[in-house]
N, C-alpha and C positions, 0 to 999 in steps of 0.2 A: 576473647576477641569477639567481634560482632558477626552475626548471621545476617547477610543481606539477601533478600529475595526480590527478584525482578519478575513481575508478571508480564509476559509478552516477549516473544523472540523475533519481533520485527525490527526495523531499522532503529526505532527509538530505544527499545529494550537492549539491543546489541551495543549501541553507542554508549548507553548508560553503563552496561556491564564492563565494557572495555576501558572506559574512562575510570570507573571505580577501581578496577583491577590495577590500573596504572598508578592510582593515588593511594590505595590502601596496601599495607604490607601483607605478606602471604598468610599471616595468622587470621585474617578476616576471610570468612567463607562466603562466596557469592554463588547464588543459584539462579538460573534463568528457567522459568516455567512457561511452556507453550503447548498448545493442543496439537501442533504439527511437529513432526520430528525434523522437518526441513525448513530452512529459511530461504524464501524467494526474494531476491532484490527487486522489489516492485518497480522502481524507476526504469529498469531495463525491460519491462514488459512491452514498452513501446516498440522495441526491436523484434520481439516475438510477434507482435501484431503486424508489423510490416514485412515479416518473413526473413529478416536478416540475422536473426539469432535463434539458436536452439534453446529451449527452456532449461535443458540440463546445464548450460553454461552460466545461468543466473541463479542457480540453486545450490545450497550447501547443507549437509547434515548439521543440525545444531549440536550433536554430540561432539563435533570438532572443537567446541568451546573448551573442552578438557585440556587441549594443548596450551591454552592461555591461562589455565588455573581457574576456570569458571565451570561449575557443575551445571548440567542440564537435566531437567526433570520433564519428561514427556507426560502431559496430562491436561485435563480441563479443570480450571479453577471453578469450583462450585460455590464457594463462599469465602468471605473475608471476616475475620474476627479481630477487629482493632483492639478491643479491650484485652483479649487474651494473646494478642500479637501472634496470630496463626492464620495460615492460608489453608483452606481445605481443598485438596486435589485428589480426585478419585477415591474419596473415603479416608484419605490420610491427612492428618493435621501437620502442617509444616511450620515450625516456629521461625520467627524472624525478630531481629532487633531493629532493622531498617527495611522498609518496603518501598519499592518503586513500581508504580502502576503505568505500564505502557502497553495495554492490550491491543491497540490498533482498532480497526473497524470490523464490524460484522455486517456484511451486506444483507440487505433486506429488499430485494427487488419487488417483492409482493406489495410493498408499501405504495408503489405507483402502479395501478392496474394496467396490465398489458406490457409492462417493461420486461418481465421475465420471458414472455413469449416472443417479443419483437426486438429485443435489444441484447447487446453483449456488453460486458464490462471490461475495464482495463485494470482491474484489481486482482485478478487471478490468472493463472496460466491457462485454464480452460477458456476464460473470457478472451484472453489475448489470441488464443488459437482460433476461436470463433470469429474474431475480427479479421484475422488473416484469411480465413476461408471466405468470409463475406467480401473482402477486397478482391480476392481471386475470382469470385462469381460476378462481381459488379459489372454490368454492361451499360449502365446509364440510368438516369432517373434522379430522384431526390435522396439525399443523405441527411439524416438528422443526427447531430452530435450534441449530447448533453454533457456539459463540463461543469462539475461542481467545484470550481476553483476560480479564483481571480485570474485574469489573463496573465498578469506578471508572475504568477506562481507556476505557470506551465513551463516545461523544460524548453530551453532555447537550442537544443541539439536534437539530433535524430532526423528522420525523414518525415515524421508526422508533425505538422505545425498547426498553430492556431490560425485560422483564416477568417478575416473579418468580412462577412458576407451580408452586412446590414442592409446594403442596397438591393439585395437579391432574395431576402427572406420572405417566404410565403406564410401567411397566417400569423402575423406578429401577435405576441401576447401583450407586449407593451412597446411603446415607442423607443427607439434607440437613443442613446445619449448623444449629444452634439459631437460631431466628428472632431471638432477642435478641442474637446474637453481634455485637460491634462490628467483628469482622474481615470480616464479610460483610453489610453493611447492605442492607435491602430498598430497591428503587428508590422514589423519591418519586412517580414518575408512571408510567402505563402507557398503551399505545396498543392499542385493540381494533379488530380487523378484523371488520366485520360485513357480511354479504351477505344 
């Protein structure tokens, strides 16, 4: 039977693992490899940032995959050997018949000078906690939000919403798209922070 290796224990890797487990008979061996022993459901970091959810409620040990017949290997992938059909993890070569790559993102805030010192991210528990602390300390002034996604990709739930402030933006980098453009619809709701 086949050895299936999935690199990445994020949402993409876990969905792939669970779907493959459901479609392949028990003779096929599935292994998920991730450098973290814990899966954090990142879409729920919004609620950590607004203070309504504890990070422990959105995290699960990846070792629990065993319950579903999926092996977990904690380690950092150092190299792929497609010709030899092996993944090198912490000095060990792990063979595979099928390989799924779902490694997620690696944050590099240093790529934008000043971001690491002046900003917080919504990709990690620490970043969401920092956003919650910043909201608690906020007493007025300007807030800059950098969203690296299209507006229609933002979640439509939760207390943090996309706010169209095109008419109030200071120091525009480029002119906004026409407000009537169907390519960039205005959000239907907005959330105001008042102190």
